[in-house]
DRENTOR-116673 format. One record per residue (C-alpha): chain; residue in three letters; residue number from 1; x, y, z. Coordinates in steps of 0.001 Angstrom, whole numbers. Example, Ala and Ser with C-alpha at 12.3 -4.5 7.8 and 13.67 -1.06 7.14 Angstrom:
+-----+------+-----+---------+---------+---------+
| mol | type | seq |       x |       y |       z |
+-----+------+-----+---------+---------+---------+
|   A |  ALA |   1 |   12300 |   -4500 |    7800 |
|   A |  SER |   2 |   13670 |   -1060 |    7140 |
+-----+------+-----+---------+---------+---------+
This chain:
+-----+------+-----+---------+---------+---------+
| mol | type | seq |       x |       y |       z |
+-----+------+-----+---------+---------+---------+
|   A |  MET |   1 |   -4956 | -118550 | -162332 |
|   A |  THR |   2 |   -5653 | -117832 | -158677 |
|   A |  VAL |   3 |   -2900 | -117481 | -156119 |
|   A |  ALA |   4 |   -3654 | -117388 | -152393 |
|   A |  ARG |   5 |   -1630 | -116672 | -149312 |
|   A |  ILE |   6 |   -2086 | -117793 | -145706 |
|   A |  SER |   7 |   -1402 | -115538 | -142731 |
|   A |  GLU |   8 |   -1381 | -116672 | -139121 |
|   A |  ILE |   9 |   -3062 | -114394 | -136590 |
|   A |  SER |  10 |   -4082 | -114654 | -132948 |
|   A |  SER |  11 |   -7204 | -113271 | -131316 |
|   A |  VAL |  12 |   -8368 | -113114 | -127704 |
|   A |  SER |  13 |  -11872 | -112733 | -126274 |
|   A |  SER |  14 |  -13151 | -112575 | -122727 |
|   A |  LYS |  15 |  -16424 | -114242 | -123855 |
|   A |  SER |  16 |  -15701 | -117440 | -125816 |
|   A |  PHE |  17 |  -13621 | -119202 | -128449 |
|   A |  GLU |  18 |  -16332 | -118444 | -131005 |
|   A |  ASP |  19 |  -16163 | -114730 | -130192 |
|   A |  ALA |  20 |  -12363 | -114789 | -130520 |
|   A |  ILE |  21 |  -12748 | -116357 | -133984 |
|   A |  VAL |  22 |  -15333 | -113788 | -135090 |
|   A |  GLN |  23 |  -13206 | -110883 | -133821 |
|   A |  GLY |  24 |  -10100 | -112270 | -135519 |
|   A |  ILE |  25 |  -11854 | -112637 | -138887 |
|   A |  GLU |  26 |  -13422 | -109181 | -138625 |
|   A |  ARG |  27 |  -10020 | -107655 | -137933 |
|   A |  ALA |  28 |   -8346 | -109612 | -140735 |
|   A |  ASN |  29 |  -10960 | -108293 | -143167 |
|   A |  LYS |  30 |   -9965 | -104713 | -142281 |
|   A |  THR |  31 |   -6374 | -105313 | -143429 |
|   A |  LEU |  32 |   -6467 | -108189 | -145920 |
|   A |  LYS |  33 |   -8388 | -108156 | -149189 |
|   A |  ASN |  34 |  -10252 | -111162 | -150580 |
|   A |  VAL |  35 |  -10348 | -113243 | -147382 |
|   A |  LYS |  36 |  -11747 | -116620 | -148439 |
|   A |  GLY |  37 |  -11413 | -118875 | -145410 |
|   A |  ALA |  38 |   -9739 | -119648 | -142113 |
|   A |  TRP |  39 |   -9060 | -122578 | -139851 |
|   A |  VAL |  40 |   -8328 | -122740 | -136149 |
|   A |  LYS |  41 |   -4774 | -123955 | -135699 |
|   A |  ASP |  42 |   -4810 | -123847 | -131908 |
|   A |  GLN |  43 |   -6844 | -122620 | -128969 |
|   A |  GLU |  44 |   -6079 | -122034 | -125318 |
|   A |  VAL |  45 |   -7563 | -120416 | -122256 |
|   A |  ILE |  46 |   -5995 | -117647 | -120226 |
|   A |  ILE |  47 |   -6223 | -118209 | -116479 |
|   A |  GLU |  48 |   -5962 | -115508 | -113816 |
|   A |  ASN |  49 |   -6403 | -116203 | -110106 |
|   A |  GLY |  50 |   -7488 | -119759 | -110846 |
|   A |  LYS |  51 |  -10317 | -118727 | -113201 |
|   A |  VAL |  52 |  -10634 | -118539 | -116968 |
|   A |  SER |  53 |  -10289 | -114897 | -117988 |
|   A |  GLY |  54 |   -9852 | -115216 | -121749 |
|   A |  TYR |  55 |  -10081 | -117432 | -124793 |
|   A |  LYS |  56 |   -7295 | -117322 | -127361 |
|   A |  VAL |  57 |   -7310 | -118755 | -130875 |
|   A |  ILE |  58 |   -4572 | -118991 | -133474 |
|   A |  LEU |  59 |   -6110 | -118688 | -136943 |
|   A |  LYS |  60 |   -4676 | -119420 | -140378 |
|   A |  VAL |  61 |   -6440 | -116977 | -142689 |
|   A |  THR |  62 |   -6459 | -117604 | -146461 |
|   A |  PHE |  63 |   -6789 | -114674 | -148854 |
|   A |  VAL |  64 |   -6510 | -114415 | -152630 |
|   A |  LEU |  65 |   -3782 | -112171 | -154042 |
|   A |  THR |  66 |   -4739 | -109545 | -156617 |
|   A |  ASP |  67 |   -2738 | -107968 | -159434 |
+-----+------+-----+---------+---------+---------+
């Protein structure tokens, strides 16, 4: 039997939404074992002085629990 858990994380990039996703998954892999998937729950831009300065994603990361 396999049991998985889902953790919600946020990640910000100054480059793009895709970069924020990649950075978030890379960081999750440093802490969580057996990461199997993720989905983007939400995304938003950060605006400073009328210009986009960052891209933020909220990710739901699925990982399999071990004994």
